[in-house]
C-alpha positions as CSV (number, residue, x, y, z in Angstrom):
1,M,78.8,109.7,104.1
2,K,81.5,107.9,106.0
3,N,81.4,104.3,106.6
4,K,81.4,103.3,110.3
5,D,84.8,101.6,110.1
6,E,86.6,104.8,109.1
7,N,88.5,106.7,111.7
8,L,86.7,109.9,112.7
9,V,89.0,112.4,114.1
10,K,87.8,115.4,116.1
11,D,89.6,117.5,118.6
12,D,92.7,115.3,118.5
13,V,90.7,112.2,119.7
14,V,89.7,109.3,117.5
15,K,86.0,108.8,118.0
16,E,85.8,105.4,116.3
17,G,88.7,103.3,115.3
18,D,89.4,100.8,112.5
19,A,87.3,97.7,113.2
20,N,90.3,95.5,112.5
21,R,88.0,92.8,111.2
22,D,88.9,89.1,111.5
23,P,89.7,87.9,108.0
24,I,87.5,84.7,108.3
25,T,84.6,85.7,110.5
26,K,84.6,89.5,109.7
27,A,84.1,90.1,113.5
28,P,85.6,93.4,114.7
29,G,88.6,93.5,117.0
30,A,90.7,90.7,115.6
31,H,94.3,90.6,116.7
32,P,95.5,87.2,115.4
33,V,99.2,87.7,116.3
34,G,98.4,88.8,119.8
35,V,95.9,86.0,120.3
36,G,98.4,83.5,118.8
37,V,101.3,84.5,120.9
38,G,99.1,84.6,124.1
39,A,97.6,81.2,123.3
40,A,101.0,79.6,122.6
41,G,102.4,80.9,125.8
42,G,99.3,80.2,127.9
43,G,99.1,76.7,126.4
44,A,102.7,75.8,127.3
45,A,102.3,77.2,130.8
46,G,99.0,75.4,131.3
47,A,100.5,72.1,130.1
48,A,103.4,72.4,132.4
49,I,101.2,73.1,135.4
50,G,98.7,70.5,134.4
51,S,101.4,67.8,134.0
52,V,101.5,67.5,137.8
53,A,98.2,65.7,137.5
54,G,99.4,63.4,134.8
55,P,98.7,63.2,131.0
56,V,95.0,64.2,131.4
57,G,96.1,67.2,133.5
58,T,98.6,68.2,130.8
59,V,95.9,68.2,128.1
60,V,93.4,70.1,130.2
61,G,96.0,72.5,131.4
62,A,97.2,73.2,127.8
63,A,93.6,73.8,126.7
64,V,92.7,76.1,129.6
65,G,96.1,77.9,129.3
66,A,95.6,78.4,125.6
67,V,92.2,80.0,126.0
68,A,93.4,82.3,128.9
69,G,96.6,83.1,127.1
70,G,94.7,83.9,123.8
71,L,92.4,86.3,125.7
72,A,95.3,88.0,127.4
73,G,97.1,88.2,124.0
74,K,94.1,89.8,122.4
75,G,93.9,92.4,125.3
76,A,97.6,93.2,124.8
77,A,97.2,93.6,121.1
78,E,94.3,95.9,121.6
79,A,96.2,98.2,123.9
80,V,97.2,100.6,121.1
81,N,95.9,100.1,117.6
82,P,98.8,101.0,115.3
83,T,96.5,101.4,112.3
84,V,94.5,104.1,114.1
85,E,97.6,105.9,115.4
86,D,99.4,105.9,112.1
87,E,96.3,107.2,110.2
88,Y,95.8,109.9,112.8
89,W,99.3,111.1,112.7
90,S,99.5,110.9,108.9
91,K,96.5,113.3,108.7
92,N,97.6,115.6,111.5
93,Y,101.4,115.7,111.7
94,S,101.7,118.8,109.4
95,S,99.8,120.9,111.9
96,R,102.2,120.3,114.7
97,P,104.5,123.3,115.5
98,Y,107.7,121.2,115.6
99,I,107.4,119.8,112.0
100,D,109.8,121.3,109.5
101,K,107.8,123.2,106.8
102,G,107.2,120.9,103.8
103,A,108.4,117.8,105.7
104,D,107.0,114.5,104.5
105,Y,105.1,112.3,107.0
106,E,107.5,109.4,106.2
107,A,110.3,111.4,107.9
108,Y,108.4,111.5,111.2
109,R,106.5,108.2,111.0
110,P,109.2,106.3,112.9
111,A,109.2,108.8,115.7
112,Y,105.4,108.7,116.1
113,R,105.5,104.9,116.0
114,Y,108.2,104.8,118.6
115,G,106.1,107.1,120.9
116,W,103.0,105.0,120.9
117,E,104.9,101.7,121.1
118,S,107.1,103.0,124.0
119,Y,104.0,104.0,126.0
120,D,103.1,100.4,126.7
121,R,106.6,99.2,127.2
122,H,107.0,101.7,130.0
123,A,103.5,101.3,131.5
124,G,102.9,103.4,134.6
125,K,105.8,105.8,134.0
126,S,105.8,109.3,132.8
127,F,107.5,110.4,129.6
128,D,109.8,112.6,131.6
129,D,110.9,109.6,133.7
130,V,111.8,107.4,130.7
131,E,113.0,110.1,128.3
132,P,116.7,109.4,128.9
133,Q,116.2,105.7,128.0
134,L,114.0,106.6,125.0
135,S,116.7,108.9,123.8
136,S,119.4,106.3,123.9
137,E,117.2,103.6,122.4
138,W,116.2,106.1,119.6
139,E,119.8,106.5,118.5
140,S,119.9,102.8,117.5
141,R,116.7,102.9,115.5
142,K,116.2,106.6,114.5
143,G,115.9,106.6,110.7
144,N,116.7,110.0,109.4
145,L,115.9,112.1,112.5
146,G,118.2,112.7,115.5
147,W,116.6,112.7,118.9
148,S,116.4,116.5,119.0
149,K,114.1,116.5,115.9
150,A,112.2,113.3,116.8
151,R,111.6,114.0,120.5
152,N,108.5,116.2,120.1
153,A,106.8,113.7,117.8
154,V,107.6,110.8,120.2
155,R,106.2,112.8,123.0
156,D,103.1,113.8,121.1
157,A,102.3,110.1,120.3
158,W,103.0,109.1,123.9
159,D,100.8,111.9,125.2
160,R,98.0,111.0,122.8
161,V,97.9,107.4,124.0
162,D,98.2,108.5,127.6
163,T,95.2,110.9,127.2
164,R,93.1,108.3,125.6
165,R,93.9,105.8,128.3
166,D,93.0,108.3,131.0
167,S,89.6,108.9,129.3
168,E,88.9,105.2,129.3
169,R,89.5,104.7,133.0
């Protein structure tokens, strides 16, 4: 029997993702880096805005900004769960028609990662619209695959995130 935190993959869709538990409270959905970055940015912005009202305004603005920024940072961090995506592709890459027979997942892992990470960086745009930019950026970070070999894996990861987002709307 599978535990509820395991990724259950059926028909190319993750039904239940990694709970990504907080290391202290064990609450699901922890994204400490995203929350921290958001809180720091929000706190600084809130302090700057609050300083118009004097020292008390600075303190209140920093506190309110940190909470709002932390929540925004958590939302951004939850956009794509890299643990879920990496596990999915490591289990499913070999069934894809573009994978060279006998190829190791490690050869394609950077391409899949690039696909799911690029989706959020180019929010609202189609893969076809940004492919020229993705191709040129890939050349600077490619690992062992050229764009012609990586392209289909990048697109697959992009499309998977896009499909999951559409189903959540």
